[in-house]
PLY file of the C-alpha trace (Angstrom):
ply
format ascii 1.0
element vertex 354
property float x
property float y
property float z
element edge 353
property int vertex1
property int vertex2
end_header
-5.11 10.79 27.67
-6.65 9.80 24.30
-4.21 10.63 21.23
-6.22 9.14 19.21
-6.35 10.81 15.51
-9.45 11.47 13.78
-9.57 12.29 9.79
-11.27 14.92 8.53
-14.21 13.39 7.23
-15.28 11.35 10.25
-18.40 12.85 10.56
-19.63 12.14 6.76
-18.12 8.26 7.16
-20.51 8.02 10.33
-23.54 9.43 8.98
-22.88 6.74 5.88
-22.93 3.96 8.66
-19.47 3.30 8.56
-17.93 1.16 11.30
-15.19 3.01 12.76
-11.50 1.13 14.44
-8.38 1.70 15.54
-5.77 1.99 12.76
-2.17 3.35 13.38
-3.56 5.75 15.75
-6.29 7.22 13.90
-10.12 6.06 13.79
-10.70 5.06 10.53
-13.66 3.03 8.47
-13.73 -0.42 8.66
-16.60 -0.87 6.34
-19.81 0.34 5.33
-23.15 -0.87 5.34
-22.90 -3.46 2.74
-19.61 -4.47 3.86
-16.28 -5.65 2.80
-17.29 -8.58 0.21
-19.56 -5.70 -1.57
-16.87 -2.83 -1.02
-14.08 -5.22 -2.47
-16.30 -6.65 -5.46
-17.46 -2.60 -6.34
-13.65 -1.68 -6.57
-12.63 -4.68 -8.81
-15.89 -3.87 -11.03
-16.68 0.13 -10.86
-15.22 2.09 -8.71
-14.66 2.93 -4.52
-13.20 5.87 -2.46
-11.06 5.22 0.23
-10.13 7.66 2.87
-6.46 7.75 3.24
-5.70 10.53 5.59
-4.57 8.55 8.02
-1.07 8.23 5.78
1.38 10.69 6.53
2.58 13.78 4.48
6.00 14.80 4.86
7.29 17.55 3.05
11.05 18.38 1.27
11.57 21.80 -0.16
14.29 23.14 -1.59
17.73 23.02 -2.96
18.92 20.08 -0.77
15.51 17.98 -0.97
16.57 15.63 -3.79
20.41 15.13 -2.00
18.90 14.25 0.80
15.89 12.05 -0.38
18.86 10.38 -2.71
20.93 9.65 0.18
18.52 8.09 2.43
16.39 6.17 0.43
16.09 3.02 -1.21
15.12 3.60 -4.94
16.84 6.05 -7.45
15.04 9.62 -8.29
17.47 9.98 -10.96
14.68 7.09 -12.81
12.12 9.77 -12.73
11.43 13.66 -12.52
9.03 15.81 -11.22
5.79 15.60 -11.88
6.04 11.49 -11.36
5.70 9.47 -8.59
7.99 6.45 -7.27
7.52 3.93 -4.51
10.54 3.38 -2.30
11.90 2.36 0.71
13.35 3.36 4.30
15.81 1.22 5.61
17.88 0.27 8.83
21.45 -0.76 8.77
20.65 -4.27 8.88
18.75 -3.81 6.19
15.29 -4.11 7.33
12.12 -1.95 6.13
11.29 0.87 8.57
8.78 1.85 6.08
7.45 1.58 2.61
6.75 5.05 0.98
5.30 7.41 -2.17
7.40 9.62 -2.45
5.28 12.57 -4.81
7.77 14.79 -6.75
5.24 17.99 -6.89
7.76 20.25 -8.46
11.56 21.17 -9.16
12.50 21.32 -5.61
9.09 20.04 -3.48
8.45 16.63 -2.62
5.68 14.81 -0.72
6.58 12.05 1.06
4.21 9.85 1.99
5.23 7.09 4.86
1.84 4.72 6.53
0.29 6.06 9.30
2.22 4.88 12.15
5.61 5.71 10.49
5.31 9.32 10.14
7.79 10.35 13.00
10.55 7.88 12.24
9.89 9.28 8.34
10.75 12.75 9.42
13.27 11.94 11.32
15.26 10.34 9.24
14.58 12.41 5.94
13.84 16.05 8.22
11.42 17.90 6.03
7.94 19.39 7.93
4.49 17.16 8.53
1.70 18.63 6.61
-0.59 15.84 7.37
-2.73 17.88 9.42
-3.38 20.29 6.85
-4.78 18.08 4.59
-7.49 14.71 3.19
-6.64 12.48 1.22
-9.09 10.48 -0.86
-7.93 7.52 -3.10
-10.70 6.77 -6.26
-9.80 3.09 -7.81
-11.44 0.80 -10.19
-11.75 0.13 -14.03
-13.71 2.94 -14.19
-12.52 5.29 -11.68
-11.37 7.83 -14.14
-14.48 8.73 -15.74
-16.99 8.87 -12.52
-14.72 11.39 -11.72
-14.17 13.21 -14.93
-17.84 14.03 -14.44
-17.08 16.80 -12.13
-13.13 17.38 -13.05
-11.71 16.41 -16.04
-8.52 18.00 -15.08
-8.00 15.63 -11.76
-8.79 12.06 -14.14
-6.52 12.88 -16.76
-3.83 12.61 -14.28
-1.72 9.10 -15.68
-0.55 6.46 -13.91
2.28 7.68 -11.44
2.18 10.84 -12.70
2.19 13.89 -9.93
0.21 17.74 -10.54
-0.91 20.30 -8.75
-4.21 21.66 -9.80
-7.06 24.22 -8.90
-10.31 22.23 -9.20
-13.35 25.11 -8.08
-10.41 27.51 -6.58
-9.37 25.06 -4.42
-5.40 24.10 -4.74
-5.68 20.05 -4.91
-2.68 17.43 -5.61
-2.91 14.41 -7.53
-1.41 11.29 -8.54
-2.13 8.35 -10.30
-1.24 5.75 -7.62
-3.11 3.36 -5.29
-3.33 0.20 -3.40
-5.68 -2.25 -4.41
-4.18 -3.43 -7.91
-6.78 -1.13 -10.17
-6.13 2.19 -11.77
-7.00 5.49 -9.92
-6.00 8.24 -8.41
-5.20 10.09 -5.07
-6.41 13.24 -4.17
-4.74 15.34 -1.13
-7.16 17.99 -0.57
-7.31 21.10 2.13
-9.14 20.45 5.02
-11.36 23.15 4.54
-12.20 21.35 0.97
-12.45 17.69 2.33
-16.38 16.93 2.74
-17.19 18.69 -0.71
-14.81 16.77 -2.38
-15.79 13.73 -0.67
-19.56 14.82 -1.87
-18.52 15.44 -5.17
-16.88 11.88 -5.50
-20.19 10.18 -3.79
-22.07 12.01 -6.04
-20.45 10.69 -9.59
-21.77 7.31 -8.45
-18.15 6.18 -6.54
-18.92 3.72 -3.68
-17.39 4.32 -0.52
-14.98 1.76 1.02
-13.34 0.79 4.36
-10.11 -0.40 5.08
-11.37 -4.05 5.16
-11.40 -3.62 1.65
-8.34 -2.15 1.27
-6.63 -5.16 2.70
-8.43 -7.36 0.69
-7.90 -5.65 -2.38
-4.23 -5.16 -1.66
-3.81 -8.83 -1.05
-5.27 -10.11 -4.00
-2.89 -7.44 -5.86
0.07 -9.31 -3.91
0.90 -5.87 -2.39
2.97 -5.97 0.64
1.73 -4.28 3.67
4.27 -2.98 6.37
4.16 -4.99 9.79
3.35 -7.92 7.46
6.03 -8.31 4.38
7.87 -5.86 5.65
9.20 -4.99 8.53
12.51 -3.94 10.05
13.42 -7.41 10.66
12.50 -8.26 7.06
14.84 -6.54 3.79
13.13 -5.70 0.25
14.95 -8.40 -1.06
13.28 -11.56 1.21
10.26 -9.81 -0.13
10.77 -10.11 -3.71
11.49 -6.31 -3.99
14.89 -5.93 -5.56
13.16 -3.48 -8.10
13.02 -0.47 -5.47
16.62 -0.55 -4.85
18.87 1.77 -6.77
21.92 -0.10 -7.50
23.68 2.47 -9.61
22.75 5.34 -7.19
25.63 6.51 -4.73
25.23 4.90 -0.93
21.70 5.23 1.05
20.99 3.49 4.40
21.50 -0.40 4.65
23.08 -0.62 1.02
26.48 -2.81 2.42
23.45 -4.90 4.34
21.88 -5.92 0.92
25.24 -5.62 -0.76
26.15 -8.45 1.33
22.43 -9.96 1.18
22.82 -10.56 -2.75
25.99 -11.62 -2.87
25.53 -14.67 -0.14
21.53 -15.18 -0.88
18.36 -14.70 1.26
17.78 -17.02 3.51
14.08 -16.60 3.22
11.73 -15.40 -0.14
8.37 -14.35 -0.18
5.32 -16.26 -1.92
2.02 -16.85 -2.69
-0.37 -19.46 -1.77
-4.05 -20.40 -3.00
-5.51 -22.62 -1.06
-8.29 -24.69 -1.08
-11.79 -24.04 0.13
-13.42 -20.98 1.12
-11.69 -20.83 4.89
-9.08 -18.23 5.11
-5.49 -19.05 6.29
-4.39 -16.44 9.09
-1.42 -14.46 9.58
0.99 -16.61 12.05
0.06 -20.09 10.63
2.47 -22.16 9.56
3.45 -23.59 6.24
4.34 -27.11 5.73
5.54 -29.46 3.24
6.07 -33.51 4.04
5.14 -32.57 7.32
7.95 -30.52 8.03
7.14 -26.74 8.72
9.34 -24.26 6.42
7.73 -21.05 6.41
4.80 -19.02 8.08
1.99 -16.43 6.37
2.37 -12.98 6.74
-1.10 -12.67 4.92
-4.04 -14.48 4.56
-7.78 -14.02 4.04
-10.65 -15.16 2.12
-10.42 -14.08 -1.81
-13.71 -12.45 -3.28
-12.59 -12.94 -6.77
-10.85 -16.58 -6.52
-13.82 -17.67 -4.40
-10.85 -19.37 -2.16
-8.46 -18.22 0.48
-5.00 -16.74 -0.24
-1.87 -16.06 1.32
1.54 -14.83 1.23
4.41 -15.69 3.63
7.97 -16.28 3.89
9.56 -19.59 3.18
12.88 -20.92 3.57
14.71 -20.65 0.36
16.58 -24.19 1.67
13.41 -25.93 1.27
13.64 -25.52 -2.42
9.82 -24.44 -3.16
8.64 -23.32 -6.44
5.82 -22.05 -8.37
2.90 -24.75 -8.66
4.80 -26.88 -5.23
2.08 -28.24 -2.76
1.90 -27.27 0.43
-0.44 -27.24 3.38
-1.41 -24.28 5.66
-2.07 -25.08 8.85
-4.85 -23.37 10.86
-6.06 -24.04 14.45
-5.04 -27.71 14.05
-6.21 -28.09 10.60
-3.73 -28.36 7.44
-5.51 -26.20 4.38
-3.84 -27.92 0.85
-2.55 -25.15 -0.97
-0.55 -24.56 -3.83
2.73 -22.17 -4.47
1.69 -19.30 -7.24
3.23 -16.56 -8.46
1.44 -12.88 -7.71
-0.73 -11.29 -8.05
-3.48 -13.45 -6.78
-5.46 -11.26 -9.44
-5.71 -10.25 -12.24
-4.92 -14.15 -12.60
-1.93 -15.08 -14.52
-0.87 -18.78 -15.84
-0.68 -21.01 -12.52
0 1
1 2
2 3
3 4
4 5
5 6
6 7
7 8
8 9
9 10
10 11
11 12
12 13
13 14
14 15
15 16
16 17
17 18
18 19
19 20
20 21
21 22
22 23
23 24
24 25
25 26
26 27
27 28
28 29
29 30
30 31
31 32
32 33
33 34
34 35
35 36
36 37
37 38
38 39
39 40
40 41
41 42
42 43
43 44
44 45
45 46
46 47
47 48
48 49
49 50
50 51
51 52
52 53
53 54
54 55
55 56
56 57
57 58
58 59
59 60
60 61
61 62
62 63
63 64
64 65
65 66
66 67
67 68
68 69
69 70
70 71
71 72
72 73
73 74
74 75
75 76
76 77
77 78
78 79
79 80
80 81
81 82
82 83
83 84
84 85
85 86
86 87
87 88
88 89
89 90
90 91
91 92
92 93
93 94
94 95
95 96
96 97
97 98
98 99
99 100
100 101
101 102
102 103
103 104
104 105
105 106
106 107
107 108
108 109
109 110
110 111
111 112
112 113
113 114
114 115
115 116
116 117
117 118
118 119
119 120
120 121
121 122
122 123
123 124
124 125
125 126
126 127
127 128
128 129
129 130
130 131
131 132
132 133
133 134
134 135
135 136
136 137
137 138
138 139
139 140
140 141
141 142
142 143
143 144
144 145
145 146
146 147
147 148
148 149
149 150
150 151
151 152
152 153
153 154
154 155
155 156
156 157
157 158
158 159
159 160
160 161
161 162
162 163
163 164
164 165
165 166
166 167
167 168
168 169
169 170
170 171
171 172
172 173
173 174
174 175
175 176
176 177
177 178
178 179
179 180
180 181
181 182
182 183
183 184
184 185
185 186
186 187
187 188
188 189
189 190
190 191
191 192
192 193
193 194
194 195
195 196
196 197
197 198
198 199
199 200
200 201
201 202
202 203
203 204
204 205
205 206
206 207
207 208
208 209
209 210
210 211
211 212
212 213
213 214
214 215
215 216
216 217
217 218
218 219
219 220
220 221
221 222
222 223
223 224
224 225
225 226
226 227
227 228
228 229
229 230
230 231
231 232
232 233
233 234
234 235
235 236
236 237
237 238
238 239
239 240
240 241
241 242
242 243
243 244
244 245
245 246
246 247
247 248
248 249
249 250
250 251
251 252
252 253
253 254
254 255
255 256
256 257
257 258
258 259
259 260
260 261
261 262
262 263
263 264
264 265
265 266
266 267
267 268
268 269
269 270
270 271
271 272
272 273
273 274
274 275
275 276
276 277
277 278
278 279
279 280
280 281
281 282
282 283
283 284
284 285
285 286
286 287
287 288
288 289
289 290
290 291
291 292
292 293
293 294
294 295
295 296
296 297
297 298
298 299
299 300
300 301
301 302
302 303
303 304
304 305
305 306
306 307
307 308
308 309
309 310
310 311
311 312
312 313
313 314
314 315
315 316
316 317
317 318
318 319
319 320
320 321
321 322
322 323
323 324
324 325
325 326
326 327
327 328
328 329
329 330
330 331
331 332
332 333
333 334
334 335
335 336
336 337
337 338
338 339
339 340
340 341
341 342
342 343
343 344
344 345
345 346
346 347
347 348
348 349
349 350
350 351
351 352
352 353
């Protein structure tokens, strides 16, 4: 029996010429007619819209919702307030990342927790709450002029600030909007009821926003140095190894995995995440060995061609004992060929002083 899930916008994607692929148990658009490269550049220079309805929404409501999240997730909700969003992690007892999550604190006693598509069930098991994924579509409008284009049909949506969250009524429809995204660009994520999804998607396209698929979303997040669960984060990778100490609320009471993280913070991590820019256009690939002086010191977790840099880029873990620092030269071995590379500070884009 086929248990593949489908976006409420699937037929709209098909009509636009999208290529659909399996992703996290869903059929989702990987790209449209102009291809991933054009969609990537459109996001960096103007604005694109992604259908991210495959992401989960687990809703926690009531007086105990705040304490349930505080006792389970790594980040400290006391750092924010209602009407804000927060990036956080769900760990196992060993300190590994079961999932990385965005929490939308919608109102005083309502939280919409946004896990990755394939992790919605495990997030709900750990947090409780109600899975309302099937009740809404989520549209992510990203890019330097995203707000200007959205403002042409909804100034209210466009006014939602970076990492702010708000419930709005737009054209008679209740929507929830967050100033969040996964591209390194400014933008908005709009949760709309299924019945209104196609209408809102059409409004966004009519405003001049380019449709983009998950292929561009991946190359954009890689350029922005953003981790992807199953690559830079996993149940065997800790936030400290991934360089995400800031996502841990050390000053709050206990949360799942705290003891393991405290031990790692005391003793030091055995590996750490780095960025590597390689020479030429050949992309490094996941699983490729990272070498220095002919000795393996790590492994690539994500690699691709960077449309903005015009070269290969990769994120990967290297052994802390190797003593590698920013600016050091390394090789990435792809199909037996050594690609010359240099360790750089993340993100890759926008370019910082190397």
